[in-house]
Each structure stands twice: as structure tokens, then as C-alpha cells.
C-alpha positions in Angstrom: -1.1 203.2 20.6 -4.9 203.6 20.7 -8.1 201.6 21.2 -11.1 202.6 19.0 -14.3 201.3 20.6 -17.1 200.0 18.3 -20.0 199.3 20.7 -22.2 197.4 18.3 -19.4 195.0 17.2 -18.2 194.6 20.8 -21.7 193.6 22.0 -21.9 191.1 19.2 -18.5 189.7 20.0 -19.5 189.2 23.7 -23.1 188.1 22.9 -22.7 184.7 24.7 -21.7 186.5 27.9 -24.1 188.1 30.4 -24.0 191.9 30.6 -21.8 192.0 33.7 -19.3 189.7 32.1 -19.3 191.9 28.9 -18.5 194.9 31.0 -15.7 193.1 32.8 -14.3 192.0 29.4 -14.3 195.6 28.3 -12.5 196.7 31.4 -10.0 193.9 30.9 -9.5 195.0 27.3 -8.9 198.6 28.3 -6.6 197.7 31.1 -4.6 195.4 28.8 -4.4 198.3 26.3 -3.2 200.7 29.0 -0.6 198.2 30.2 0.7 197.8 26.7 1.2 201.6 26.3 -2.0 202.3 24.2 -2.9 205.9 24.8 -5.8 206.8 22.6 -9.4 205.5 22.7 -12.0 206.4 20.0 -15.7 205.7 19.9 -18.8 206.7 17.9 -22.1 208.2 19.1 -24.5 205.4 18.6 -25.7 202.7 20.9 -24.5 202.6 24.5 -20.8 202.3 23.8 -19.8 205.7 25.2 -21.5 205.2 28.5 -19.9 201.7 28.8 -16.5 203.1 28.1 -17.1 205.8 30.7 -17.8 203.1 33.3 -14.8 200.9 32.3 -11.8 203.3 32.3 -8.9 202.1 34.3 -8.0 204.5 37.1 -6.2 206.7 36.6 -7.0 206.6 32.9 -4.0 207.0 30.6 -6.2 207.5 27.5 -7.0 210.4 25.2 -10.3 210.0 23.4 -11.5 210.5 19.8 -15.2 211.1 19.2 -17.2 211.1 16.0 -20.0 213.5 15.2 -23.6 212.5 14.4 -24.9 213.2 10.9 -25.6 216.8 10.0 -29.1 215.7 8.8 -30.7 217.2 11.9 -28.7 220.4 11.7 -25.4 221.8 13.1 -27.0 222.6 16.5 -27.7 218.8 17.0 -24.1 218.0 15.9 -22.6 220.4 18.5 -25.0 219.3 21.3 -24.2 215.6 20.7 -20.4 216.2 20.6 -20.8 217.8 24.1 -23.0 215.0 25.2 -20.4 212.4 24.1 -18.0 213.9 26.7 -20.6 213.7 29.4 -21.4 210.1 28.6 -17.7 209.3 28.6 -17.3 211.0 31.9 -14.6 213.3 30.6 -14.1 217.1 30.8 -12.5 217.2 27.4 -11.6 214.9 24.4 -8.5 214.7 22.3 -10.1 214.7 18.8 -13.5 215.3 17.3 -14.0 213.9 13.8 -16.8 214.6 11.3 -18.2 211.2 10.7 -18.6 211.7 6.9 -16.9 213.9 4.4 -20.3 214.3 2.7 -21.3 216.5 5.7 -18.5 218.9 4.9 -19.1 218.9 1.2 -22.8 219.9 1.6 -24.3 223.4 1.9 -23.8 223.5 5.7 -20.3 222.2 5.6 -18.6 225.5 6.5 -21.1 226.1 9.3 -20.4 222.6 10.7 -16.7 223.2 10.6 -17.1 226.5 12.4 -18.9 224.7 15.2 -16.0 222.2 15.5 -13.5 225.1 15.6 -15.5 226.8 18.3 -15.5 223.6 20.4 -11.7 223.4 19.9 -11.3 227.0 20.9 -13.2 226.4 24.1 -10.9 223.6 25.0 -13.5 220.8 24.8 -11.5 219.0 22.1 -7.8 219.4 21.4 -7.9 218.5 17.7 -10.6 218.4 15.0 -10.8 216.6 11.7 -12.9 214.3 9.5 -13.3 210.8 8.2 -13.0 210.4 4.4 -12.6 207.9 1.6 -10.2 208.4 -1.2 -13.1 209.2 -3.5 -14.0 212.2 -1.3 -10.9 214.1 -2.3 -9.4 214.3 1.2 -6.5 216.5 0.1 -8.8 219.0 -1.4 -11.0 219.1 1.7 -7.9 219.4 3.8 -6.8 222.5 1.9 -10.2 224.0 2.4 -10.8 223.2 6.1 -7.2 222.8 7.5 -8.0 219.8 9.8 -5.6 218.5 12.4 -6.5 214.8 11.7 -8.0 212.8 8.8 -9.1 209.2 9.1 -8.5 207.5 5.8 -8.9 203.9 4.5 -5.5 202.4 3.7 -4.3 198.8 3.6 -2.0 196.3 1.9 -4.5 195.5 -0.8 -5.6 199.1 -1.5 -2.5 201.3 -1.7 -4.0 204.0 -3.8 -3.6 206.7 -1.1 0.1 206.2 -1.1 0.7 205.8 -4.9 -1.6 208.6 -5.9 0.3 211.1 -3.8 -2.6 211.8 -1.4 -0.6 210.8 1.7 2.3 213.1 0.6 -0.2 216.0 0.0 -1.7 215.6 3.5 1.7 215.4 5.1 2.7 218.6 3.3 -0.4 220.2 4.8 0.6 219.1 8.3 -2.3 216.7 8.7 -2.1 213.7 10.9 -3.4 210.6 9.0 -5.1 207.8 10.9 -5.2 204.7 8.6 -8.4 202.7 8.8 -9.6 199.6 7.0 -6.1 198.1 7.5 -7.4 194.5 7.4 -9.5 195.1 4.2 -12.5 193.3 5.8 -10.4 190.3 6.4 -9.9 189.5 2.8 -6.4 188.2 3.4 -7.7 185.9 6.1 -10.5 184.2 4.2 -9.6 180.6 3.5 -12.0 178.1 1.9 -14.9 180.5 2.1 -16.7 182.4 -0.7 -15.5 185.9 -1.2 -18.0 188.8 -0.9 -19.8 189.2 -4.3 -18.1 192.5 -5.0 -14.7 190.9 -4.6 -15.3 187.7 -6.5 -13.5 189.0 -9.5 -10.3 189.3 -7.5 -10.2 185.7 -6.3 -7.1 184.9 -8.4 -5.2 188.0 -7.4 -6.0 187.4 -3.7 -4.9 183.8 -4.0 -1.6 185.0 -5.6 -1.0 187.5 -2.8 -1.7 184.9 0.0 0.7 182.5 -1.8 3.5 185.1 -1.9 3.1 185.8 1.8 3.1 182.0 2.6 6.2 181.5 0.5 7.9 184.3 2.4 6.7 182.7 5.7 5.0 186.0 6.7 1.7 186.0 8.6 -1.0 188.2 6.8 -1.7 190.2 9.9 2.0 191.0 10.3 2.3 191.9 6.6 -0.6 194.3 6.5 0.3 196.0 9.7 3.9 196.3 8.7 2.9 197.9 5.4 0.7 200.6 6.9 2.9 201.3 9.9 5.9 201.7 7.6 4.4 204.7 5.8 6.0 207.8 7.2 2.9 209.9 6.5 0.7 207.8 8.7 0.6 208.7 12.4 -1.8 206.1 13.6 -2.9 202.7 12.3 -6.4 201.4 13.1 -6.7 197.6 13.5 -9.5 195.5 15.0 -9.9 193.3 18.1 -12.7 191.8 20.1 -10.9 190.8 23.2 -7.7 191.3 25.3 -6.3 188.2 23.7 -6.8 189.5 20.2 -5.3 192.9 21.3 -2.2 191.1 22.4 -2.0 189.2 19.1 -2.3 192.4 17.1 0.3 194.1 19.3 2.7 191.2 18.8 2.2 191.3 15.0 2.7 195.1 15.0 5.9 194.8 17.0 7.4 192.0 15.0 10.4 192.6 12.8 9.4 194.3 9.5 9.5 191.8 6.7 11.4 192.6 3.5 8.6 192.5 0.9 7.8 194.1 -2.4 4.7 195.9 -1.1 3.5 197.2 -4.5 3.4 193.6 -5.8 0.9 192.7 -3.0 -1.8 195.2 -3.9 -4.9 194.6 -6.0 -5.2 196.7 -9.1 -5.1 200.4 -8.0 -8.1 201.4 -10.1 -10.4 198.7 -8.7 -9.1 197.9 -5.2 -11.6 198.7 -2.5 -11.2 200.1 1.0 -13.3 197.1 2.1 -14.9 198.0 5.4 -13.5 199.7 8.4 -12.4 196.6 10.3 -12.8 192.8 10.6 -16.4 191.8 11.1 -17.5 191.5 14.7 -14.6 193.4 16.3 -13.7 196.4 18.5 -11.2 198.5 16.7 -7.7 199.3 17.9 -5.4 202.0 16.6 -1.6 201.7 16.8 0.6 204.7 16.6 3.1 204.3 13.8 
């Protein structure tokens, strides 16, 4: 299991609380995760989230940590320096995984130089594994053959099953890449009730209504269904979900550990050509990753 910390969303989630109470809520969330067997925490290098995590670890900390790089726009020296700085802010001598934040950074002219820096950090023992975040449109399997990453973070959910049905997951598995599935709640589309859909999804209102109706008829909670689908994929090593509090973490863990429903998963997706990997998590949430 793993907690992926999103500092901006977490601050928004705890906005009604004073700063001290927000920090205590984060400590309680991390302790709840530790008690539940969650072992991996991930963050990103913006805002003050890394420092807050560094101050909130339970002791002794059971967590491994995944860090994202900053954009390559300021050069590879800046990327390397910030990856080192992330560990300092987190109060850690080393991290578990360092992920290139955008596949575009690897596809550009300095992509190989950037990857060489990550490999050097791995060789020095600062990070145990390296990889990148990608969308299906980025050609993750092609990038994996080129760079041979340890980990790829890829959007995948019940509504958008393209990575499975296009064979991308099988290709990555054959290359020995660990896949971390993100966007598992598809921006909460299965949970919207009586509210307008985002404009880009308005054309799928009928299909979404049909999918919700099928789940209701099967007496399956949407959270349970979407987690069961992704966690049931043998190529996926970790599933990234989203919570804003210890209570929500417990709800997600309960859904993830529920008996797997017998459903026709393919019948619950939107059209493969048009389905979107809508967002990385539910709005206003800290993200949590569950090992499949």
C-alpha cells in the first residue's frame, strides 16, 4: 500500500482548520496509513508538501518515498539539484523511486541527458528506482523500450480501459516495468449525481448513466468496482486512489479489500477511442496508492 501526498489538494481539503490542526491531520493520516500496512508515500516538488511530510512521519517511519522531478525547462542541472533537495526537505537519506514528471521531458532534445542524470542518482544510491509518468498518448511502451525504466505511472480506470485492451500493459509487463495506475477514479465521474458533467464529458452522459445503473443493479458501490477493476489487472503493481483524511483512507481501504465483484468489466467502459483519463484523482484530495 502507499500514500501519495498532493500538498495543494491537501491544504484545500483542510482549509477550514488552522495550520497546526492541518499538520496534526496529516500526521494522523500517515499514522493510519502505516497502521493499515501502507508502505509507500509519494509527493511532488511544489508548494510546501515535502517539508510538511518530513515533519509528519510516524517514528519509526515504515514508508518508502516516491518523488517527482521538476520540469526540464530550466535544464538538467536544475532537475538533478531539485531531486536531491526533495530528499533533504523530506528528511530522508534516500528515496525509493524518482519519476520524471512528464513524458514530454524525455521526448525532447535533452531527454537522454535527463535520463542519464536519473541513472546517476540511482547509481549513487539516492533513489532505488527511476521511471516516468506518461499518458497513453505518449507511447509509454515505446519510451520504456528506449529508456528501460523501473516504474511507469499510467492513467487507467474502469471508464478508460485502453491501456489494457490495446496491449500496452502486456508490453510493459514483458519489459519488466512496474506499472502504477493513476486516475483510477476518473475525476469522480462515477460519483457525480444530479450535477452537470464537465463540458468535455457532456457527450458521454447517457453512457455514464448506463454504467451507474448497471453497478446499482449489481448492488456494487462505484468505488469498490473501480478499485476492483484496476487491482485485478496482473500487470499493475500499484493502484493510486485519492483521499483527503484518515476517514477517507479507511473507506478506500475497505473498498479495496472487499470481495471482488463478478462483473463484465469491458461492458463498463466508455468508448475506447474517446474515453479520457480524466484527471489524476478526485478533486480536492490527497492521493493514496494501493499495491495490487
